C-alpha angles and dihedrals in degrees: 000000000000124000117230124196122225134176133214117207090225105034106028133226127354137167128236128193108223137163114255089241094054122106091250098230124137143176126222109266090222107042099017093227121141112274131211121239118238115219121209127189113248118265104228130204127201108197102300094340123105102228098188138207100285138040090249091055089048093055094042094049095046091048092050089055094048098253096119144329134282086245086082087076089082087073094051095081 
């Protein structure tokens, strides 16, 4: 079951296990007020390479592992 991250304006960040088909709403476990979900970009993997969150990270990580050169970064923008 996936973990979703929520934040309470008073008590900070907390995790909730929810089914992927759920509505993805939560209340703070301390004050019981409605919490806001925090969205993160996916962390991608390409075989054994760490692809990263941004195009720049992608090009840097692939270059570090010998799959290309950092000159690829010019195409990231």
